VOLOVO-44076 format. One line per field, with one value per residue: residue number from 0; residue in three letters; x, y, z of N, C-alpha, C in turn. Coordinates in steps of 0.1 Angstrom, whole numbers. Atoms other than C-alpha are relative to their C-alpha. Layout:
REM VOLOVO-44076
nr: c(NUM / ...)
rest: c(ala / ...)
n.x: c(X / ...)
n.y: c(Y / ...)
n.z: c(Z / ...)
ca.x: c(X / ...)
ca.y: c(Y / ...)
ca.z: c(Z / ...)
c.x: c(X / ...)
c.y: c(Y / ...)
c.z: c(Z / ...)
//
This chain:
REM VOLOVO-44076
nr: c(0 / 1 / 2 / 3 / 4 / 5 / 6 / 7 / 8 / 9 / 10 / 11 / 12 / 13 / 14 / 15 / 16 / 17 / 18 / 19 / 20 / 21 / 22 / 23 / 24 / 25 / 26 / 27 / 28 / 29 / 30 / 31 / 32 / 33 / 34 / 35 / 36 / 37 / 38 / 39 / 40 / 41 / 42 / 43 / 44 / 45 / 46 / 47 / 48 / 49 / 50 / 51 / 52 / 53 / 54 / 55 / 56 / 57 / 58 / 59 / 60 / 61 / 62 / 63 / 64 / 65 / 66 / 67 / 68 / 69 / 70 / 71 / 72 / 73 / 74 / 75 / 76 / 77 / 78 / 79 / 80 / 81 / 82 / 83)
rest: c(unk / unk / unk / unk / unk / unk / unk / unk / unk / unk / unk / unk / unk / unk / unk / unk / unk / unk / unk / unk / unk / unk / unk / unk / unk / unk / unk / unk / unk / unk / unk / unk / unk / unk / unk / unk / unk / unk / unk / unk / unk / unk / unk / unk / unk / unk / unk / unk / unk / unk / unk / unk / unk / unk / unk / unk / unk / unk / unk / unk / unk / unk / unk / unk / unk / unk / unk / unk / unk / unk / unk / unk / unk / unk / unk / unk / unk / unk / unk / unk / unk / unk / unk / unk)
n.x: c(4 / -10 / 4 / 7 / -6 / 8 / 0 / 5 / 5 / -9 / 7 / 1 / -14 / -2 / 6 / -7 / -10 / -13 / -11 / 2 / 6 / 12 / -4 / -4 / 11 / 9 / -7 / -1 / 13 / 2 / -9 / 6 / 10 / -6 / -1 / 13 / 10 / 14 / 1 / 13 / 0 / 8 / 14 / -1 / 7 / 2 / -6 / 8 / 4 / 9 / -9 / -2 / -14 / -2 / -7 / -7 / -6 / -14 / -4 / 9 / 3 / 9 / -5 / 10 / -7 / 7 / -8 / 4 / -6 / -2 / -13 / -9 / -4 / 7 / 1 / 2 / 7 / 0 / -6 / 5 / 1 / 11 / 12 / 7)
n.y: c(-13 / -10 / -10 / -12 / -13 / -6 / -14 / -7 / -13 / -10 / -5 / 10 / 1 / -11 / 3 / 12 / -4 / -4 / 8 / 8 / 13 / -1 / -2 / 13 / 9 / -5 / 2 / 14 / 4 / -4 / 8 / 14 / 0 / 3 / 15 / 5 / -10 / 4 / -2 / -5 / -11 / 2 / -4 / -6 / -13 / -3 / -13 / -10 / 5 / 12 / 12 / 5 / 0 / 7 / -8 / 8 / -7 / 4 / -8 / -11 / -5 / 7 / 0 / 4 / 5 / 9 / 7 / -1 / 13 / 0 / -5 / 5 / -11 / -3 / -15 / -5 / -13 / -8 / 4 / -10 / 6 / 9 / -5 / -11)
n.z: c(3 / -2 / -9 / 5 / -2 / -10 / 1 / -12 / 3 / -6 / -12 / -10 / -5 / -9 / -13 / -6 / -10 / 6 / -4 / -11 / 2 / 7 / 15 / 4 / 1 / 11 / 13 / 2 / 5 / 13 / 8 / 0 / 10 / 13 / 2 / -4 / 4 / -5 / -15 / -4 / -9 / -12 / 5 / 13 / 2 / 14 / 2 / 7 / 13 / -2 / -1 / -14 / -4 / -13 / -10 / -10 / -11 / -2 / -12 / -3 / 13 / 10 / 14 / 10 / 12 / 9 / 9 / 14 / 5 / 14 / 3 / -11 / -8 / -12 / -2 / -14 / 2 / -13 / -12 / -10 / -13 / 0 / -8 / 7)
ca.x: c(1566 / 1589 / 1590 / 1566 / 1578 / 1567 / 1558 / 1552 / 1531 / 1554 / 1527 / 1524 / 1562 / 1561 / 1539 / 1562 / 1583 / 1616 / 1638 / 1640 / 1623 / 1589 / 1605 / 1622 / 1590 / 1570 / 1597 / 1603 / 1566 / 1565 / 1595 / 1578 / 1550 / 1573 / 1576 / 1541 / 1517 / 1487 / 1493 / 1460 / 1453 / 1438 / 1408 / 1400 / 1388 / 1375 / 1395 / 1383 / 1382 / 1361 / 1391 / 1393 / 1426 / 1440 / 1452 / 1478 / 1486 / 1523 / 1534 / 1518 / 1512 / 1485 / 1498 / 1473 / 1482 / 1468 / 1482 / 1481 / 1486 / 1483 / 1517 / 1532 / 1532 / 1522 / 1510 / 1514 / 1489 / 1489 / 1509 / 1493 / 1492 / 1469 / 1447 / 1437)
ca.y: c(1040 / 1069 / 1097 / 1126 / 1162 / 1182 / 1219 / 1243 / 1274 / 1304 / 1319 / 1287 / 1285 / 1319 / 1304 / 1273 / 1273 / 1290 / 1267 / 1241 / 1207 / 1219 / 1230 / 1196 / 1177 / 1198 / 1196 / 1159 / 1153 / 1173 / 1154 / 1121 / 1130 / 1125 / 1087 / 1083 / 1105 / 1086 / 1097 / 1102 / 1134 / 1137 / 1154 / 1169 / 1203 / 1217 / 1245 / 1276 / 1256 / 1228 / 1204 / 1181 / 1186 / 1166 / 1182 / 1165 / 1178 / 1177 / 1189 / 1223 / 1228 / 1218 / 1210 / 1211 / 1192 / 1174 / 1149 / 1156 / 1120 / 1129 / 1147 / 1129 / 1160 / 1169 / 1205 / 1219 / 1248 / 1259 / 1256 / 1271 / 1266 / 1237 / 1255 / 1282)
ca.z: c(1401 / 1397 / 1423 / 1418 / 1415 / 1445 / 1441 / 1470 / 1465 / 1472 / 1495 / 1514 / 1519 / 1536 / 1564 / 1570 / 1601 / 1595 / 1615 / 1642 / 1647 / 1634 / 1600 / 1598 / 1604 / 1578 / 1551 / 1557 / 1553 / 1521 / 1507 / 1516 / 1492 / 1462 / 1469 / 1484 / 1464 / 1477 / 1513 / 1530 / 1549 / 1583 / 1566 / 1532 / 1520 / 1488 / 1473 / 1454 / 1421 / 1436 / 1438 / 1468 / 1486 / 1515 / 1547 / 1570 / 1604 / 1609 / 1644 / 1649 / 1612 / 1586 / 1551 / 1523 / 1491 / 1461 / 1437 / 1399 / 1388 / 1351 / 1353 / 1384 / 1405 / 1441 / 1447 / 1482 / 1483 / 1520 / 1551 / 1582 / 1619 / 1626 / 1651 / 1626)
c.x: c(11 / -5 / -8 / 8 / -9 / 2 / -7 / -4 / 9 / -7 / 0 / 14 / 3 / -6 / 7 / 9 / 13 / 12 / -5 / -7 / -14 / 2 / 4 / -11 / -8 / 7 / 2 / -13 / -2 / 9 / -5 / -11 / 5 / 0 / -13 / -11 / -14 / -1 / -14 / 2 / -8 / -15 / 2 / -8 / -2 / 6 / -9 / -4 / -9 / 8 / 0 / 15 / 0 / 8 / 6 / 5 / 13 / 6 / -11 / -6 / -10 / 5 / -11 / 6 / -10 / 9 / -6 / 6 / 2 / 15 / 10 / 5 / -9 / 0 / -3 / -6 / 0 / 8 / -4 / 1 / -13 / -12 / -7 / -11)
c.y: c(10 / 11 / 11 / 12 / 6 / 15 / 7 / 14 / 10 / 6 / -9 / -1 / 11 / -3 / -12 / 5 / 3 / -8 / -9 / -13 / 1 / 1 / -14 / -9 / 4 / -3 / -15 / -6 / 3 / -8 / -14 / -2 / -4 / -15 / -6 / 10 / -3 / 1 / 6 / 11 / -4 / 4 / 6 / 13 / 2 / 14 / 9 / -5 / -12 / -13 / -5 / -1 / -8 / 9 / -10 / 9 / -6 / 9 / 10 / 5 / -9 / 2 / -4 / -3 / -8 / -6 / 2 / -12 / 0 / 4 / -4 / 11 / 1 / 15 / 3 / 14 / 9 / -7 / 10 / -7 / -8 / 5 / 12 / -5)
c.z: c(3 / 10 / -7 / 3 / 11 / -2 / 12 / -5 / 8 / 13 / 12 / 7 / 10 / 14 / 7 / 11 / -6 / 4 / 11 / -4 / -8 / -15 / -5 / -2 / -13 / -13 / -2 / -5 / -15 / -10 / -2 / -11 / -14 / -2 / 5 / -3 / 4 / 15 / 3 / 10 / 13 / -3 / -14 / 0 / -15 / -2 / -8 / -14 / 1 / 1 / 14 / 3 / 13 / 9 / 11 / 11 / 3 / 11 / 2 / -13 / -8 / -14 / -9 / -13 / -8 / -10 / -14 / -6 / -15 / -4 / 11 / 8 / 13 / 1 / 14 / -1 / 12 / 11 / 10 / 14 / 1 / 8 / -6 / -9)
//
């Protein structure tokens, strides 16, 4: 299987940690989705369109994503503090 393209919502990127070990952990996780698009989340949510998304807690942050297998893409829709 070829790696998936990973797209991060611009608004979500604004909430990502700006530097340090937390940023490295979050960005490493997001990059890992390209080679493992079937990564399971810690829980799932339903977005405003009714789509089921996966949420993975990475350090102090929660990363929300979904796989669009038809076009081999991962969409990262939200990055937020995990306790929010």
